[in-house]
Backbone as a ProteinNet text record, in pm:
[ID]
protein_1_A
[PRIMARY]
XXXXXXXXXXXXXXXXXXXXXXXXXXXXXXXXXXXXXXXXXXXXXXXXXXXXXXXXXXX
[TERTIARY]
90.4	-20.7	103.2	54	147.9	114.7	216.7	263.6	129	43.7	-29.8	-22.8	93.5	117.3	-18	-60.7	-192.7	-326.1	-309.5	-455.3	-386.5	-295.6	-240	-257.9	-244.8	-302.9	-251.8	-226.6	-126.5	16.8	116.9	225.1	240.3	131.6	162.8	58	-10.3	-95.7	-193.5	-269.3	-334.8	-513.7	-554	-742.5	-814.2	-952.4	-1056.6	-1052.7	-1067.1	-1059.6	-980.9	-885.7	-735.6	-773.2	-791.2	-817.2	-925	-1041.8	-1115.1	-1122.6	-1032.6	-982.2	-918.9	-800.8	-718.9	-815.1	-892.7	-951.9	-1074.8	-1106.9	-1187.5	-1078.4	-951.7	-869.5	-825.3	-803	-765.1	-853.9	-1011.8	-1124.1	-1139.6	-1101.2	-1147.5	-1079.9	-923.4	-847.6	-900.3	-895.8	-954.2	-1083.9	-1147.1	-1297.8	-1275.3	-1155.9	-1121.8	-1013.5	-930.9	-875.7	-998	-1069.1	-1165.9	-1258.8	-1336.7	-1414.7	-1403.1	-1192.6	-1076	-1132.7	-1111.2	-1105.8	-1298	-1372.1	-1495.3	-1542.2	-1492.1	-1573.7	-1663.5	-1781.2	-1882.4	-1893.3	-1951.4	-1977.2	-1881.4	-1759.2	-1651.4	-1599.5	-1605.8	-1606.5	-1779.1	-1882	-1999.4	-1955.3	-1933	-1924.2	-1810.9	-1704.2	-1537.4	-1588.4	-1706.8	-1749.3	-1851.2	-1935.5	-1999.1	-1896.5	-1808	-1712.4	-1673	-1628.9	-1568.2	-1646.6	-1852.7	-1910.4	-1872.7	-1917.8	-1901.1	-1792	-1669.3	-1550.3	-1536.4	-1554.1	-1597.8	-1724.7	-1820.1	-1860	-1827.9	-1776.4	-1703.8	-1596	-1547.7	-1456.8	-1465.3	-1621.8	-1707.6	-1733.9	-1751.5	-1821.4	-1768
-95.8	-2.9	155.7	179	339.2	428.6	469.6	578.9	677.6	660.3	775.9	887.8	922.4	995.2	1041.2	1113.3	1242	1183.4	1020.5	988.3	826.6	810.2	692.5	720.7	651	628.9	648.1	629.4	610.4	468.3	546.4	471.3	422.5	483.3	453.4	369.8	303.7	220.2	239.3	204.7	237.1	261.5	336.5	347	295.3	285.5	224.1	331.2	479.4	515.8	532.4	506.7	506.9	408.2	304.2	165.9	153.7	213.4	203.2	315.3	425.2	511	412.4	347.8	297.1	178	100.4	-7.6	106.8	221.4	303.1	321.2	361.8	408.3	254.8	164.6	43.1	-16.7	-21.3	-82.9	16.9	111.9	213.4	167.8	136.9	151.9	-19	-128.4	-250.8	-247.7	-167.8	-150.4	-102.4	-31.8	75	-34.7	-79	-213.6	-281.9	-396.4	-432.4	-435.6	-293.1	-189.1	-202.4	-188	-149.4	-285.7	-408.6	-527.5	-591.5	-504.6	-575.1	-687.8	-672.9	-728.1	-663.6	-667.2	-573.3	-610.5	-724.5	-762.9	-692	-755.7	-705.1	-576.6	-495.1	-383.3	-353.9	-367	-378.3	-350.3	-467.6	-511.4	-444.5	-444.8	-349.7	-221.2	-165.7	-24.1	-27.9	-106.2	-143.4	-100.2	-200.8	-184.1	-53.7	-5.3	111.9	223.3	202.5	253.8	322.4	155	138.1	170	146.4	223.3	362.2	424.7	572.2	585	557.6	547.6	549.8	450.1	439.5	478.8	527.3	668.6	763.1	833.9	934.2	910.2	822.1	816	825.6
-20.5	-8.4	35.8	-83.4	-80	11.3	100.7	215.3	173.4	305.9	262.6	397.2	468.5	589.3	692.5	578.8	653.8	669	579.2	645.9	707.4	763.2	868.8	999.1	1086.2	1190.1	1295.1	1421.3	1491.4	1444.3	1471	1432.6	1322.3	1198.5	1027.5	1040.5	1101.3	1010.9	997.9	924.9	795.4	901.1	829.7	958	827	898.3	799.2	673.3	704.5	607.9	489.6	565	451.3	340.7	401.3	345.5	254.9	253.4	191.6	45.7	89.8	-19.7	-109.2	-64	-138.4	-241.8	-163.5	-227.1	-390.4	-341.2	-431.9	-551	-548	-660.8	-667.8	-611.5	-715.6	-822	-744.2	-806.5	-954.5	-877.2	-1046.2	-1143.9	-1122	-1225	-1258.9	-1178.8	-1234.6	-1357.9	-1307.3	-1363.5	-1489.4	-1508	-1635.9	-1733.9	-1681.5	-1742.7	-1783.4	-1692	-1770.2	-1874.8	-1853.7	-1982	-2087.7	-2064.2	-2233.3	-2268.2	-2189	-2247.1	-2281.7	-2246	-2277.9	-2222.4	-2065.2	-1944.5	-1891.7	-1933.6	-1893.3	-1784.6	-1758.5	-1612.5	-1481.8	-1531.7	-1432	-1409.9	-1548.8	-1520.2	-1448.4	-1425.7	-1328.5	-1207.4	-1191.7	-1033.9	-999.8	-1040.5	-977.1	-981.5	-1037.4	-1076.5	-938.7	-905.3	-732.1	-677.4	-616.6	-523.5	-544.1	-619.6	-578.6	-532.6	-613.9	-566.7	-360.4	-337.4	-194	-70	-166.8	-83.5	-92.9	-185.1	-201	-91.6	-45	37.2	194.8	194.1	332.8	377.9	266.9	285.8	392.7	335.2	327.2	483	531.8	656.4	797.3
[MASK]
+++++++++++++++++++++++++++++++++++++++++++++++++++++++++++

């Protein structure tokens, strides 16, 4: 996981917010990759995971 100093908790450990944001970023990239390669259902599922992760990061 990339270093995200401003979002890490005590002792540099990840927080639920930073983990959710990281997952949102990864799933967005994976959804784009799936879409470019005609994997429409997989792209949709990954996009739903991204939306869920974005929502979790905002809570």
